[in-house]
C-alpha positions in Angstrom: 17.0 103.5 73.2 16.1 101.3 76.2 19.4 99.4 75.8 21.6 102.5 76.1 21.5 102.8 79.9 22.1 99.0 80.2 25.2 99.2 77.8 26.6 102.2 79.7 26.2 100.3 83.0 28.0 97.2 81.7 30.9 99.4 80.4 31.2 101.1 83.7 31.2 97.8 85.5 33.9 96.4 83.2 36.0 99.5 83.7 35.8 99.3 87.4 36.8 95.6 87.3 39.9 96.4 85.2 41.0 99.3 87.4 43.5 98.5 90.1 43.4 100.9 93.0 43.3 101.2 96.8 40.1 99.8 98.3 37.9 102.5 99.6 36.4 102.7 103.1 39.0 100.8 105.0 41.8 102.2 107.2 45.1 102.7 105.4 47.7 100.0 106.2 50.5 101.7 108.1 52.0 98.6 109.8 55.0 96.7 108.5 54.9 92.9 108.0 54.8 90.8 111.2 57.0 87.7 111.7 54.8 84.6 112.2 57.1 81.6 112.2 60.3 80.2 110.7 62.5 77.2 110.2 64.8 77.4 112.1 62.9 79.1 114.9 64.3 82.2 116.5 67.5 81.4 118.5 67.3 77.7 117.4 70.1 75.4 118.4 71.7 72.5 116.6 70.4 73.6 113.2 72.4 72.2 110.3 70.4 72.8 107.2 71.4 75.4 104.7 67.8 76.3 103.9 65.8 78.8 105.9 62.0 79.5 105.6 60.4 82.5 107.2 56.7 83.4 107.1 54.9 86.7 107.7 51.3 87.8 108.2 51.0 89.4 104.8 52.5 89.4 101.3 56.0 90.8 101.2 58.7 91.9 98.8 62.5 92.2 99.1 64.3 95.4 98.3 67.8 94.8 96.9 68.6 91.7 99.1 72.0 91.2 97.5 73.1 94.5 99.0 71.0 94.9 102.1 70.8 91.4 103.6 74.0 90.5 105.6 74.9 87.1 107.0 77.3 86.6 109.8 79.8 85.0 109.7 80.5 86.5 106.3 79.7 84.3 103.3 82.2 83.7 100.5 79.4 82.8 98.1 76.3 84.8 97.6 73.2 83.1 99.2 70.0 82.7 97.3 67.3 85.0 98.8 63.8 85.5 97.4 60.2 86.1 98.5 57.0 84.6 97.3 53.7 85.8 98.9 54.1 85.6 102.6 57.1 83.3 102.4 60.8 84.3 102.5 63.4 81.8 101.4 67.1 81.8 102.1 69.6 79.2 100.9 73.2 79.5 102.1 75.8 78.4 99.6 78.7 78.1 102.0 79.2 75.0 104.2 78.0 75.7 107.7 80.6 75.9 110.4 80.3 73.7 113.5 79.3 75.2 116.9 78.8 78.6 115.3 76.1 81.2 115.8 74.7 82.5 112.5 72.8 85.8 112.0 70.8 86.6 108.9 70.2 90.4 109.2 67.6 91.8 106.8 68.2 95.4 107.8 65.4 97.4 106.0 65.1 95.0 102.9 61.6 93.7 103.8 58.5 95.6 102.9 54.8 94.7 102.6 53.7 94.3 99.1 50.8 96.7 99.0 51.9 99.8 100.9 55.6 99.4 101.0 55.8 99.6 104.8 59.4 98.8 105.9 60.2 96.1 108.5 63.4 97.6 109.9 65.9 95.7 112.0 64.5 92.1 111.5 67.1 89.4 112.0 67.1 85.6 112.4 69.7 84.0 114.8 70.4 80.3 115.0 73.3 78.1 116.1 74.8 74.9 114.6 75.8 73.8 118.1 74.4 73.5 121.7 74.9 77.2 122.6 73.8 80.5 121.0 76.2 83.6 121.3 73.8 86.4 122.1 75.7 89.5 122.9 75.3 92.6 120.8 76.9 96.0 120.0 74.8 98.8 118.7 75.4 102.4 117.5 75.4 104.7 114.5 77.7 105.6 111.7 77.8 109.1 110.2 80.1 110.8 107.7 82.8 112.7 109.6 82.8 115.8 107.5 79.0 116.3 107.0 77.3 114.2 109.7 75.2 112.4 107.0 73.8 109.1 108.2 75.8 106.2 106.5 73.2 104.1 104.8 74.0 100.5 103.9 77.6 100.6 105.3 79.2 97.4 106.5 80.0 97.4 110.2 81.9 94.6 111.9 84.2 93.5 114.7 87.5 91.7 115.3 88.5 89.8 118.4 92.1 90.0 117.0 93.2 93.4 118.4 96.2 93.8 116.1 96.2 97.0 114.1 96.8 95.0 110.9 93.6 92.9 111.2 91.5 95.3 109.3 93.7 95.0 106.2 94.6 91.3 106.4 91.6 89.5 107.9 87.9 89.4 107.1 85.6 90.9 109.7 84.5 88.4 112.3 80.9 89.4 112.7 79.1 91.9 110.5 76.0 94.0 110.1 74.8 96.8 107.9 73.5 100.3 108.8 69.9 101.1 108.1 68.5 104.4 106.7 69.3 106.2 109.9 72.8 105.0 110.0 72.0 102.7 112.9 73.5 99.2 113.3 73.5 96.2 115.6 76.2 93.5 115.4 74.6 90.3 116.8 75.8 86.9 117.8 78.9 88.0 119.8 80.8 85.8 122.3 82.0 87.4 125.6 85.2 89.2 124.9 86.8 92.4 123.7 86.5 93.7 120.2 87.6 96.4 117.8 84.7 98.0 115.9 85.0 99.2 112.3 82.8 100.3 109.5 83.8 100.2 105.8 82.2 100.6 102.4 83.3 97.2 101.2 83.5 97.9 97.5 85.2 94.7 96.5 83.2 92.5 99.0 86.3 91.0 100.7 85.1 92.0 104.2 88.3 93.9 105.0 89.6 97.4 104.3 91.5 98.7 101.3 93.1 102.1 101.5 90.9 103.6 98.8 87.7 102.6 100.7 85.8 104.7 103.3 86.4 103.6 106.9 85.4 104.4 110.5 86.8 103.0 113.7 86.0 103.2 117.3 89.2 104.3 119.0 88.9 102.1 122.1 88.3 98.3 122.5 84.7 97.5 123.3 83.5 94.8 125.7 79.8 93.8 125.1 77.5 93.0 128.1 73.9 92.5 129.0 71.9 93.7 132.0 68.4 93.1 133.3 65.9 96.0 133.1 62.2 96.6 133.9 60.2 97.4 130.8 56.9 99.3 131.0 54.1 98.4 128.6 50.6 99.9 128.1 47.8 97.3 127.5 44.3 98.0 126.2 41.4 95.9 127.5 38.4 94.9 125.4 36.5 97.8 127.0 39.1 100.3 125.7 40.6 101.0 129.1 44.4 101.2 129.3 46.5 99.6 132.0 50.2 99.8 132.6 52.2 96.7 133.3 55.9 96.0 133.9 57.9 93.0 132.8 61.5 91.9 133.0 63.6 92.7 129.9 67.3 92.9 128.9 69.5 95.6 127.6 72.6 94.9 125.4 75.5 97.3 125.9 77.1 99.3 124.5 74.2 100.6 122.4 75.4 104.1 121.8 78.7 103.9 119.8 79.2 106.7 117.3 81.5 106.0 114.4 82.5 108.7 112.0 83.6 107.5 108.6 86.2 109.2 106.4 88.4 108.5 103.4 92.2 108.9 103.6 92.0 110.2 100.0 94.6 107.7 99.0 95.1 107.3 95.2 97.7 105.5 93.3 100.0 108.0 91.6 100.7 107.7 87.9 100.7 109.7 84.8 97.1 110.0 83.8 97.3 112.1 80.6 99.5 114.5 78.7 98.9 116.7 75.7 100.1 119.8 73.8 96.9 121.9 73.2 98.9 124.5 71.2 102.4 125.3 70.3 103.3 127.1 73.6 101.6 124.8 76.1 102.4 121.4 77.5 99.8 119.8 79.8 100.5 117.1 82.4 97.7 115.4 84.3 98.5 113.2 87.3 96.2 110.7 88.9 96.5 111.9 92.4 97.6 115.1 94.3 101.4 115.5 94.6 103.8 117.2 97.0 106.6 117.4 94.4 107.0 118.6 90.9 108.3 116.5 88.0 111.4 117.2 85.9 111.0 117.7 82.1 114.1 117.3 79.9 114.2 117.6 76.1 115.5 114.4 74.4 117.1 114.8 71.0 117.0 117.7 68.5 118.7 121.1 68.8 117.6 121.5 72.4 118.7 118.1 73.6 119.2 118.0 77.4 117.4 121.3 78.0 115.3 121.4 81.2 111.8 122.7 80.4 110.7 123.0 84.0 113.2 125.8 84.8 112.2 129.5 84.8 114.3 130.3 81.8 112.3 127.8 79.6 108.7 127.9 80.9 106.2 129.4 83.3 104.3 126.9 85.4 100.5 127.1 85.9 99.2 124.5 88.3 96.2 123.4 90.3 96.2 123.7 94.1 97.0 120.0 94.6 99.7 119.9 91.9 97.8 117.2 90.0 97.2 119.4 86.9 100.3 121.1 85.4 100.5 123.4 82.4 103.9 124.6 81.2 103.8 127.7 79.1 107.0 127.4 77.0 108.8 130.8 76.7 111.8 129.9 74.6 110.9 130.4 71.0 113.5 128.0 69.8 111.6 125.3 71.6 107.9 126.1 71.1 108.4 126.6 67.4 109.4 122.9 67.0 106.5 120.8 65.7 107.6 117.8 67.6 109.1 117.6 71.1 110.4 114.4 72.8 110.5 114.9 76.6 111.8 112.7 79.4 109.4 113.1 82.3 110.8 112.1 85.7 108.2 112.0 88.5 107.0 110.1 91.6 104.9 107.0 90.8 103.3 104.4 93.0 105.1 101.1 92.7 103.9 97.5 93.3 104.5 97.9 97.0 102.3 101.0 97.1 105.3 103.2 97.8 106.2 106.4 95.8 109.4 106.1 93.9 111.0 108.1 91.1 110.4 106.9 87.5 111.0 108.3 84.0 108.7 108.1 81.0 109.7 109.4 77.6 106.8 111.3 75.9 106.3 112.8 72.5 104.4 116.1 72.1 103.4 117.0 68.6 101.7 120.1 67.4 100.7 121.0 63.9 99.5 124.5 63.2 96.0 124.6 61.5 96.1 125.3 57.8 94.8 128.7 56.6 91.2 128.9 55.5 91.1 127.9 51.8 87.8 129.7 51.3 89.6 133.1 51.6 89.5 134.8 48.1 92.8 135.1 46.3 94.0 138.6 45.5 94.4 139.5 41.8 97.9 140.1 40.7 98.4 143.6 39.2 100.2 144.4 36.0 103.4 146.4 36.2 101.7 149.4 34.5 98.9 149.4 37.0 99.2 152.1 39.7 99.0 150.8 43.3 96.2 152.5 45.3 97.4 153.2 48.8 93.9 152.2 50.0 94.6 148.6 48.8 97.6 148.2 51.1 96.7 146.0 54.1 98.6 146.8 57.2 99.6 143.8 59.5 96.9 143.0 62.1 97.9 144.0 65.6 97.1 141.3 68.2 96.4 142.3 71.7 96.3 140.3 75.0 93.0 140.4 76.9 93.3 142.3 80.2 90.1 142.3 82.3 90.1 144.4 85.4 87.3 143.7 87.8 83.7 144.4 87.1 81.3 147.3 87.6 80.0 146.0 90.9 82.4 145.1 93.8 81.8 143.2 97.0 83.0 145.0 100.1 85.0 142.1 101.6 86.4 140.5 98.4 89.5 141.4 96.3 89.1 142.8 92.8 90.0 140.1 90.2 92.3 140.7 87.2 92.4 138.1 84.5 94.6 137.7 81.4 94.6 135.2 78.5 98.4 134.5 78.5 101.0 134.7 81.3 102.5 138.1 82.0 106.2 138.6 81.1 106.6 142.3 82.1 104.4 144.8 83.8 104.9 148.5 84.5 103.3 149.3 87.8 103.6 153.1 87.1 101.2 152.7 84.3 98.4 151.5 86.7 96.3 154.3 88.2 93.9 154.0 91.1 91.3 156.7 91.9 88.3 157.3 94.1 85.4 159.6 93.3 84.7 162.4 95.9 82.2 165.1 95.2 82.2 164.2 91.5 86.0 164.6 91.4 88.5 161.8 90.9 91.1 161.7 93.6 94.3 159.8 93.1 95.2 156.9 95.5 98.3 154.8 95.9 97.9 151.8 93.6 97.6 148.5 95.5 99.8 145.7 94.6 98.8 143.2 91.9 99.0 139.9 93.6 99.5 136.5 91.9 96.8 133.9 92.4 97.5 131.9 95.6 96.5 128.6 93.9 99.0 128.8 91.1 96.7 130.1 88.3 99.0 132.2 86.1 96.0 133.9 84.4 94.5 135.3 87.5 95.6 138.1 89.8 93.9 140.0 92.7 94.0 143.5 94.0 93.3 143.7 97.8 92.0 147.0 99.2 89.9 148.2 102.2 86.9 149.1 100.0 84.7 151.8 101.4 81.0 150.7 101.2 79.1 152.7 98.6 82.2 154.4 97.2 83.1 154.5 93.5 86.7 153.7 92.3 88.4 153.8 88.9 91.3 151.7 87.8 93.2 152.6 84.6 96.0 150.8 82.7 98.0 152.5 80.0 98.4 150.8 76.6 101.3 148.5 75.9 102.5 148.4 79.6 101.7 144.7 80.2 103.3 142.2 77.9 103.3 138.4 77.4 106.3 136.1 76.5 104.8 135.9 73.0 105.0 139.6 72.0 101.4 140.6 72.8 100.5 143.6 74.9 97.4 145.2 76.3 95.0 147.8 75.0 94.3 150.8 77.3 91.9 149.8 80.1 89.6 152.0 82.2 87.2 150.3 84.7 84.9 152.1 87.0 84.0 150.0 90.1 81.0 150.7 92.4 81.3 149.1 95.8 78.0 147.9 97.3 76.4 149.8 100.1 76.7 148.5 103.7 73.0 148.2 104.1 72.9 145.6 101.3 74.7 143.2 103.7 74.1 141.6 107.1 76.2 140.1 109.9 76.0 136.8 111.7 77.8 136.3 115.0 78.2 132.9 116.7 79.2 132.5 120.4 80.5 129.0 120.8 80.4 127.2 124.1 81.4 123.6 125.2 84.5 123.9 123.1 87.0 121.1 123.7 89.9 122.3 125.9 92.7 124.2 124.0 91.0 123.6 120.7 91.0 126.0 117.8 87.6 126.1 116.2 86.8 126.9 112.6 83.3 128.0 111.7 81.7 127.9 108.3 78.7 129.6 106.8 77.0 127.1 104.4 74.7 127.6 101.5 71.4 125.6 101.0 73.5 123.1 99.1 75.6 122.4 102.3 78.7 124.0 100.6 80.9 126.5 102.5 80.4 130.2 101.7 83.0 131.5 104.1 85.2 130.2 106.9 86.2 132.1 110.0 88.5 131.1 112.9 86.7 131.6 116.2 88.7 133.9 118.7 89.9 132.9 122.1 86.4 133.6 123.5 84.7 131.3 121.0 83.3 134.2 118.9 83.1 133.9 115.1 81.9 136.9 113.2 80.7 137.0 109.6 80.4 140.5 108.2 79.1 141.5 104.8 77.0 138.5 104.1 74.4 138.7 101.3 70.8 138.2 102.2 69.6 134.6 101.9 69.2 131.3 103.6 72.3 130.0 105.4 73.4 127.1 107.7 76.5 126.7 109.7 79.0 124.1 110.9 82.2 124.1 112.9 85.1 121.8 113.2 88.1 121.3 115.5 91.0 122.8 113.5 93.7 120.7 115.2 96.5 121.4 112.7 95.6 125.1 112.4 95.3 125.2 108.6 91.7 126.4 108.5 90.7 123.3 106.5 88.9 120.2 107.7 91.4 117.3 107.9 90.6 113.7 107.4 91.7 110.8 109.5 94.6 108.3 109.2 94.5 104.6 109.9 98.3 104.3 110.0 98.5 107.0 112.7 95.3 105.8 114.4 94.1 109.4 114.0 90.4 110.2 113.8 89.3 113.1 111.5 88.6 116.5 112.9 85.3 116.6 114.8 82.4 118.3 113.0 79.4 120.1 114.5 76.3 121.5 112.8 74.2 124.4 114.0 70.8 122.8 114.2 68.7 125.6 112.8 68.2 127.4 109.5 69.3 131.1 109.4 67.2 133.4 107.3 69.1 136.6 106.6 67.6 139.8 105.3 69.3 143.1 104.3 70.8 145.1 107.1 70.3 142.5 109.7 72.7 141.6 112.6 72.0 138.2 114.1 73.8 136.7 117.2 73.5 133.0 117.9 74.6 131.2 121.1 75.9 127.8 120.0 76.5 125.1 122.6 78.3 122.5 120.6 77.2 119.6 122.8 73.6 120.7 123.4 72.2 118.7 120.4 73.1 115.1 119.9 75.4 114.5 117.0 72.9 112.5 114.9 70.3 115.3 115.3 72.5 118.3 114.6 72.3 118.5 110.9 69.2 120.3 109.7 67.0 118.0 107.6 66.6 120.6 104.8 70.3 120.1 103.8 70.5 116.4 104.8 70.9 114.2 101.7 70.5 110.8 103.3 66.9 111.1 104.5 65.1 108.0 105.7 62.1 106.8 103.7 59.4 104.8 105.5 57.4 104.1 102.3 58.1 102.6 98.9 58.0 105.7 96.7 57.5 103.7 93.5 54.1 102.3 94.8 52.8 104.9 97.2 51.1 108.0 95.6 50.9 109.6 99.0 54.6 109.1 99.6 56.6 111.8 101.4 59.9 111.9 103.2 59.1 114.4 105.9 60.4 117.5 104.1 57.5 119.7 105.5 57.9 118.4 109.0 61.7 118.8 108.9 61.3 122.3 107.6 59.3 123.2 110.7 61.7 121.4 113.1 64.7 123.2 111.6 63.1 126.6 112.2 62.1 125.8 115.7 65.1 123.7 116.8 64.9 120.0 117.3 62.3 119.0 119.9 62.3 116.2 122.4 60.9 113.5 120.0 61.4 112.2 116.6 58.4 110.5 114.9 60.7 108.9 112.3 62.7 106.8 114.7 61.6 103.2 114.4 62.9 102.2 117.8 62.4 104.9 120.4 61.1 108.4 120.8 63.4 109.5 123.6 65.9 112.3 123.2 68.6 111.4 125.8 71.9 112.6 124.6 74.3 110.1 126.1 72.2 107.8 128.1 72.5 104.0 127.7 68.8 103.3 127.3 69.0 101.0 124.4 66.2 98.8 123.1 66.2 95.0 123.0 64.3 95.0 119.7 65.6 95.8 116.3 68.9 97.7 116.2 68.8 98.6 119.8 70.3 101.9 118.9 68.3 105.1 119.3 68.4 108.5 117.6 69.8 111.1 120.0 71.3 108.4 122.2 74.9 108.1 121.0 78.1 109.2 122.7 78.6 112.7 121.3 82.3 111.9 120.6 84.3 108.7 120.8 86.9 108.7 123.5 90.2 110.1 122.4 
């Protein structure tokens, strides 16, 4: 019995030795690794070795170095990069160029091994000649449509100012954006440059039309200026003293690039099928602005055009990339096999659209009847036929669905069918409103075809009275399809929601660019548009009959007046339409009216989008190792409710909130949150 406590103590000791955890009693490590020394040294000259050794004050690890670490000039062969303890090793595979400044930019790839603290913006410069090119350009890249920070996007410059350089030459000097979308391009010679950002999918360091791209619309000339830097020093007694020293500032440090995609896709026939006897489906690889021609080849209908109204009804997607032809000629759709010549626009080897013709075969075989159905017994001639045994032919009806029992005040009533409509008798449709328990007849609104080309969807537009009850009735056999089906009688009672179930949001926009039409969107918590309104001449955008809930808002400059956000064009040197986010969350309750004054330029572009709907959030810890990891969701929730304040604890470079000042930082990326030109010069 005396041994029991001793055995228990030994087991507890062994368990403690085998358990790996954070040491207790010490302060938590919140600091990233610190650079100690390297070969070559910082800004070394006449360095000709292809091997680099860098040492830090603690054990480190590299996060995805093949993607995050960038070397300028761009390397054709991937360098070898690895970490072991406190040592980081880089071996360049390309032959070093003479009299050239090299930059190895680690972006945010370096973390400490234990806590995952990120060393952001560390880079090593050296020269193979007697001089080091030291100028820099800094800024930020965001997605044009959503203002999301562009994480890990390639940013670079050309000293060749020809428009064709971005498609024909590799970028001269490069960098990558960090988690905040910030970048610094180092090692620049004096001169003038064009600045671009691309998501270089094929790693050729130039732009292909299918890749995302951003460009600064004006040439940029980097420079450097002397500044006085203020530091706070703590003495051994704990007293603080303020000292100033001479520093430098690299300009420009506030470029804002907004990336977009031209939505370019090669056009070709992606798929085709015949899902049943009366439908032919054509799927194209890209949106189209013209329709194909379909001609029957061979057989009794040889030469017959199927794309004409007397042979088919066309159902299509809004972008004309998905086409369904409902065949209406029975002599054609009863054929088990159809051979069709399809003439359409296809992208050729020169990336130009040209007409081409493919001959396609569409087969359809009707399913066999169910063999499990019991056979009927044959009757003898002397057996009397019972009238109850006679089975009448089954009548097939089309499905006609008219609205639902609950109707939104500001939306049309939706009518759906299962087959295209051939004929319709408008006199057989009846529209009534209930007043004092009595149905009162109203003029029947028009049945409108779907605006996107859906043959199976129609709408009824009416100025619905909130809280009122309507009834829509359709007589039997008054709507027919091309295939001989007709409708059953329909009667649908519709209750319109009461006005006090809704709320209203009004935005009063200021700082609108001159003579610019502004479109305003209410967004859901998923950052998707709920409704779009064009602001009036006074900058007022009103959203009536909104359901209670949580909303956000954005606006964009609707230059072409189509009510849709329009992307940019490299060929036309056209930037995408500018986007703005309302920087606060909007909590809407029943029967509320909210008016928001919205100064479009009051909040810096990189701080406009509320963090609650931002997808590319920076992470300052390694989530896989840190059980206390968090990415500031709670803090951002509070900031979104209050509006963005004059500081940002997440910014690794600076806490200032100057909107357009050129107060860059000589360390790290040099770029600062809240410190970018609100819009590039047009």
